[in-house]
C-alpha positions as CSV (number, residue, x, y, z in Angstrom):
1,M,-17.9,-28.6,-13.3
2,I,-18.0,-25.4,-11.2
3,K,-16.1,-25.7,-7.9
4,N,-16.8,-23.5,-4.9
5,A,-19.3,-21.2,-6.6
6,S,-19.4,-17.8,-5.0
7,P,-22.5,-15.6,-5.2
8,I,-20.3,-12.5,-5.0
9,L,-18.2,-13.6,-8.0
10,S,-21.4,-14.3,-10.0
11,A,-22.7,-10.8,-9.3
12,L,-19.2,-9.4,-9.9
13,R,-18.9,-10.9,-13.4
14,A,-22.3,-9.3,-14.4
15,A,-21.2,-6.0,-12.9
16,T,-18.1,-5.8,-15.2
17,V,-20.3,-5.8,-18.4
18,N,-23.4,-3.9,-17.4
19,E,-23.5,-0.4,-15.9
20,K,-26.7,-0.8,-14.0
21,A,-25.5,-4.1,-12.5
22,A,-22.2,-2.4,-11.6
23,V,-24.1,0.4,-9.7
24,E,-26.3,-2.1,-7.9
25,F,-23.3,-4.3,-7.0
26,M,-21.5,-1.3,-5.5
27,E,-24.5,-0.1,-3.6
28,Q,-25.1,-3.5,-2.1
29,Y,-21.5,-4.0,-0.8
30,R,-20.9,-0.4,0.2
31,W,-24.1,0.2,2.1
32,E,-25.2,-3.4,2.7
33,N,-28.9,-2.7,1.8
34,A,-28.9,0.3,4.2
35,P,-28.1,3.3,2.0
36,A,-27.1,6.5,3.9
37,C,-26.2,10.0,2.8
38,P,-22.4,10.3,2.6
39,R,-22.7,14.1,3.4
40,C,-24.9,14.2,6.5
41,G,-25.2,10.5,7.4
42,A,-29.0,10.4,7.3
43,V,-30.6,7.1,6.4
44,E,-33.8,8.8,5.1
45,V,-32.9,8.7,1.4
46,Y,-34.7,7.6,-1.8
47,Q,-33.8,6.8,-5.3
48,M,-34.4,9.4,-8.0
49,M,-36.5,8.2,-11.0
50,N,-36.6,9.3,-14.6
51,A,-39.2,11.7,-16.1
52,E,-41.6,8.8,-16.9
53,G,-41.2,7.3,-13.4
54,T,-40.5,3.9,-14.8
55,D,-36.8,3.5,-14.0
56,R,-33.9,5.1,-12.1
57,N,-32.5,8.3,-13.6
58,Q,-29.6,8.2,-15.9
59,N,-26.9,8.8,-13.3
60,F,-28.4,6.5,-10.7
61,R,-28.7,9.3,-8.2
62,W,-30.2,9.3,-4.7
63,R,-31.6,12.3,-2.7
64,C,-31.4,12.8,1.0
65,R,-34.5,14.0,2.9
66,G,-32.3,15.5,5.6
67,C,-29.8,17.8,3.8
68,K,-31.8,17.8,0.5
69,Q,-28.6,17.0,-1.4
70,M,-28.2,14.5,-4.3
71,F,-25.6,11.8,-4.2
72,S,-24.7,8.5,-5.8
73,V,-22.7,5.4,-4.8
74,R,-19.6,7.2,-6.2
75,T,-19.9,10.1,-3.7
76,G,-17.2,10.1,-1.0
77,T,-15.1,7.4,-2.7
78,I,-12.2,7.1,-5.1
79,F,-14.8,6.9,-8.0
80,E,-16.3,10.4,-7.3
81,E,-16.3,12.8,-10.3
82,S,-14.9,10.1,-12.6
83,R,-16.3,10.1,-16.1
84,L,-15.4,6.5,-16.7
85,P,-18.3,3.9,-16.4
86,L,-18.5,2.3,-13.0
87,R,-18.2,-1.2,-14.6
88,I,-14.5,-0.3,-15.5
89,W,-13.9,0.6,-11.9
90,V,-15.4,-2.6,-10.7
91,Y,-13.3,-4.6,-13.1
92,A,-10.1,-2.8,-12.2
93,M,-10.8,-3.3,-8.5
94,W,-11.4,-7.0,-9.1
95,K,-8.1,-7.5,-10.9
96,A,-6.1,-5.3,-8.5
97,A,-7.5,-7.2,-5.5
98,S,-7.1,-10.7,-6.9
99,S,-4.0,-10.7,-9.0
100,K,-1.3,-12.0,-6.7
101,K,1.6,-10.2,-8.3
102,G,-0.3,-7.1,-9.4
103,F,-2.2,-5.8,-12.5
104,S,-0.6,-3.4,-14.8
105,A,-2.2,-0.2,-16.3
106,L,-1.3,-1.3,-19.8
107,Q,-3.2,-4.5,-19.4
108,L,-6.2,-2.7,-18.0
109,A,-6.1,-0.3,-20.9
110,R,-6.1,-3.1,-23.4
111,E,-8.9,-5.2,-21.8
112,M,-11.3,-2.3,-21.1
113,E,-10.3,-0.2,-24.2
114,I,-9.4,3.0,-22.4
115,T,-6.3,5.1,-22.6
116,H,-3.2,4.3,-20.7
117,K,-3.4,7.6,-18.8
118,S,-6.9,6.8,-17.6
119,A,-5.9,3.2,-16.6
120,L,-2.9,4.5,-14.7
121,F,-5.0,6.9,-12.7
122,V,-7.7,4.4,-12.0
123,L,-5.2,1.9,-10.5
124,R,-3.4,4.7,-8.7
125,R,-6.7,5.7,-7.0
126,I,-7.5,2.1,-6.2
127,R,-4.2,1.6,-4.6
128,H,-4.6,4.7,-2.6
129,G,-8.0,3.6,-1.4
130,L,-6.7,0.1,-0.4
131,G,-4.3,1.7,2.1
132,A,-4.8,0.7,5.7
133,N,-6.6,3.1,8.0
134,S,-4.9,4.7,11.0
135,D,-6.9,2.9,13.6
136,V,-5.6,-0.6,12.9
137,P,-4.6,-2.6,16.1
138,K,-1.0,-3.3,16.9
139,M,0.5,-6.7,16.1
140,T,0.9,-9.4,18.8
141,G,2.7,-12.7,19.2
142,T,5.7,-13.4,17.1
143,V,6.6,-10.5,14.8
144,E,9.3,-10.6,12.0
145,A,10.9,-7.4,10.8
146,D,13.2,-6.8,7.9
147,E,14.1,-4.3,5.2
148,T,14.6,-4.7,1.4
149,Y,15.4,-2.6,-1.6
150,I,13.0,-2.1,-4.5
151,G,13.3,-0.6,-8.0
152,G,16.4,0.4,-10.0
153,K,19.0,-1.9,-11.5
154,I,22.3,-3.1,-10.1
155,R,24.8,-2.9,-13.0
156,R,27.5,-4.9,-11.3
157,A,27.8,-7.8,-8.8
158,Q,26.0,-7.3,-5.5
159,H,29.2,-6.8,-3.5
160,S,31.1,-4.7,-5.9
161,K,31.8,-1.0,-5.7
162,G,31.2,1.7,-8.3
163,A,28.1,2.2,-10.5
164,G,25.0,0.7,-9.0
165,R,26.2,0.7,-5.5
166,V,26.9,3.3,-2.8
167,P,30.3,2.6,-1.2
168,Y,30.0,1.8,2.5
169,S,26.2,1.6,2.3
170,R,23.5,-1.0,2.2
171,G,21.5,-1.6,-1.0
172,A,22.0,-0.1,-4.5
173,A,22.3,3.5,-5.5
174,D,19.1,3.5,-7.6
175,K,16.9,1.5,-5.2
176,A,14.5,2.5,-2.5
177,A,14.6,1.1,1.0
178,V,11.3,-0.5,2.2
179,M,10.7,-1.7,5.8
180,G,8.3,-4.5,6.5
181,V,6.8,-6.0,9.7
182,V,4.7,-9.1,9.7
183,Q,2.8,-11.0,12.4
184,R,3.1,-14.8,11.9
185,G,-0.3,-15.9,10.8
186,G,-1.5,-12.3,10.7
187,N,-1.1,-9.1,8.8
188,V,1.8,-7.2,7.3
189,R,2.7,-3.5,7.1
190,F,5.1,-1.7,4.9
191,K,6.8,1.7,4.9
192,L,9.1,3.4,2.4
193,L,12.2,4.8,4.3
194,D,14.3,7.8,3.4
195,R,17.2,6.3,5.3
196,V,17.9,2.9,6.9
197,T,18.9,4.0,10.4
198,S,18.3,2.6,13.9
199,D,15.9,5.5,14.6
200,R,13.8,4.8,11.4
201,L,13.6,1.1,12.0
202,S,12.8,1.4,15.7
203,E,10.1,4.0,15.1
204,F,8.3,1.9,12.6
205,I,8.4,-1.3,14.7
206,A,7.2,0.5,17.8
207,E,4.3,2.0,15.9
208,N,3.0,-1.4,14.6
209,A,4.1,-4.0,17.2
210,D,2.9,-4.3,20.8
211,L,5.7,-4.4,23.4
212,S,4.6,-7.9,24.5
213,C,5.7,-9.4,21.1
214,R,8.7,-11.5,20.4
215,L,10.7,-9.8,17.7
216,I,12.7,-11.7,15.1
217,T,15.1,-10.0,12.7
218,D,18.4,-10.5,10.9
219,E,21.7,-9.4,12.3
220,H,21.3,-5.7,11.3
221,T,22.6,-3.7,14.3
222,G,19.8,-1.2,13.8
223,Y,17.3,-3.6,15.4
224,K,19.3,-4.0,18.7
225,P,18.1,-0.9,20.5
226,V,14.4,-1.5,19.8
227,G,14.7,-5.2,20.5
228,K,15.6,-4.6,24.1
229,A,12.1,-3.0,24.7
230,F,10.1,-6.2,23.8
231,E,9.0,-8.4,26.7
232,G,9.0,-11.5,24.4
233,G,12.7,-11.0,23.6
234,H,14.6,-10.3,20.5
235,E,16.0,-13.2,18.4
236,S,18.0,-12.9,15.2
237,V,19.5,-15.0,12.4
238,K,22.8,-14.3,10.7
239,H,22.1,-14.1,6.9
240,S,25.7,-13.0,6.2
241,A,26.8,-16.5,7.4
242,W,24.1,-18.2,5.4
243,E,22.0,-18.9,8.4
244,F,18.3,-18.5,7.5
245,A,16.8,-20.5,10.4
246,K,18.2,-21.7,13.7
247,A,18.1,-25.5,13.7
248,G,15.4,-27.0,15.9
249,T,13.7,-23.7,16.6
250,D,11.2,-21.4,15.0
251,I,13.7,-18.5,14.8
252,H,13.7,-17.3,11.2
253,S,12.6,-14.3,9.1
254,N,11.4,-16.3,6.2
255,T,7.8,-15.0,6.4
256,I,8.7,-11.4,5.8
257,E,11.2,-12.6,3.1
258,G,8.3,-14.4,1.4
259,V,6.2,-11.3,1.4
260,F,9.1,-9.2,-0.1
261,S,9.5,-11.8,-2.8
262,L,5.9,-11.2,-4.0
263,I,6.6,-7.5,-4.3
264,K,9.8,-8.1,-6.3
265,R,8.1,-10.6,-8.6
266,G,5.4,-8.0,-9.2
267,V,7.9,-5.3,-10.0
268,M,10.0,-7.5,-12.2
269,G,7.2,-9.4,-14.0
270,T,4.2,-7.1,-14.0
271,F,5.1,-3.5,-13.5
272,H,8.8,-3.7,-14.8
273,S,9.5,-0.2,-13.5
274,I,8.0,2.0,-10.8
275,S,9.1,5.4,-9.6
276,R,10.2,6.0,-6.0
277,K,7.4,8.6,-5.6
278,H,4.7,6.0,-6.1
279,I,6.2,3.1,-4.2
280,P,4.0,3.6,-1.1
281,N,1.0,3.4,-3.4
282,Y,2.1,0.0,-4.8
283,L,2.9,-1.2,-1.2
284,N,-0.8,-0.5,-0.3
285,E,-1.9,-3.0,-3.0
286,F,0.5,-5.8,-1.9
287,E,-0.3,-5.2,1.7
288,F,-4.0,-5.4,1.1
289,R,-3.7,-8.7,-0.8
290,W,-1.5,-10.3,1.8
291,N,-3.8,-9.3,4.7
292,T,-6.8,-10.7,2.8
293,R,-5.1,-13.9,1.6
294,K,-7.5,-16.1,3.5
295,L,-10.6,-14.7,1.6
296,D,-11.8,-15.7,-1.8
297,D,-11.8,-13.2,-4.7
298,G,-15.4,-12.2,-4.1
299,E,-15.0,-11.5,-0.4
300,R,-11.7,-9.7,-1.1
301,V,-13.5,-7.3,-3.6
302,A,-16.3,-6.7,-1.1
303,K,-13.8,-5.8,1.6
304,A,-12.0,-3.5,-0.9
305,I,-15.2,-1.6,-1.6
306,K,-15.5,-0.8,2.1
307,Q,-11.9,0.0,2.3
308,V,-12.0,2.8,-0.3
309,D,-15.0,4.5,1.3
310,G,-14.3,8.1,2.4
311,K,-11.0,8.4,0.4
312,R,-10.2,10.7,-2.5
313,L,-7.2,11.3,-4.7
314,M,-7.3,14.1,-7.4
315,Y,-5.3,13.7,-10.6
316,R,-3.1,16.8,-10.2
317,E,-2.5,15.8,-6.5
318,S,-1.3,12.3,-7.5
319,V,1.1,13.8,-10.1
320,D,2.6,16.8,-8.2
321,A,2.5,15.9,-4.5
322,P,0.7,12.7,-3.6
323,P,-0.4,12.3,0.0
324,Y,1.8,9.2,0.4
325,L,5.0,10.9,-0.8
326,V,8.1,10.2,1.3
327,P,10.7,12.9,0.6
328,E,14.0,11.5,-0.5
329,F,16.9,12.1,2.0
330,T,19.7,14.3,0.6
331,W,23.1,14.4,2.1
332,V,24.4,17.8,3.0
333,K,28.1,18.0,3.2
334,Q,29.3,20.1,6.1
335,I,32.1,22.4,4.9
336,P,34.3,23.4,7.9
337,A,35.0,27.1,8.4
338,P,38.4,28.3,7.3
339,F,41.0,27.9,10.0
340,D,41.8,31.1,11.9
341,W,45.2,30.8,13.5
342,R,44.3,33.6,15.9
343,Q,41.8,31.3,17.7
344,R,44.7,29.0,18.6
345,W,47.5,31.5,19.1
346,P,46.0,34.7,20.5
347,E,48.0,37.8,20.3
348,K,50.2,38.5,23.2
349,P,49.2,41.5,25.3
350,E,51.4,44.5,25.0
């Protein structure tokens, strides 16, 4: 017995096995039955037909009556200039948007019978397209903020010194710091940090949370300066004392901790290893899935199609210098100038 049948999912299944169905599926949910030229924005467009005039042409192209240019549903998206069939892109987007702990490139390569290099770039483009736009509204209400460390491997106990840990520092030597802010009952936003300092934490929180919010964090001293600016106050829990929620109150940071747990389960169980350079790209994927958690798989894919509109990522760009790259902070040791005794004991005048 089929439960909660979704018309979007029915069309989505057909789109993963037939190229024409994939093109029509993308056209429907990108343009919503109102196709427009992605170059000039004109709506006076028409489908190009084959030589016999019996069916659409081989590449499913359209032509604009305004700028006279040809285009397709791929133009102006992450699918543009890709030689892979569109059905592979639809399938990869479906899996990336619905798999709670991620979908690996090796699995996509096996299931769609493409090379691992192609599968890796497909998912890299999709994750880039799923990134939030810059015009998202600020969070309101109760907001939780925290940081975590992703990637790498600790070779000794968590509180030991030596290999796997930087002395007098938070986190591990081979892990990357990720900052997260979540609105209770709302959305989450992530950012890869080069350093975990009060300035970095305050800047990210101020960019994403309205000053009318109530801020809840752990006992990290870096949150105290920015916490004073919030009208709703700043509450904290002391994790070092095994306090994870204040009794009889709603003061806890378990929501953001739960979001972080999904990322770490994805890294450990699905991806196994991710480079620091591409961590922001993976964060886009987890952020999109959390923010659309109240939608079913079909609605989530339809939203993902609109999200990737107008975004591009070239292969060489993704390898050499991706647009989401966060340069790694390097410590520069200040070497004092050699001591000159004349500065302290000037020569006596004759």
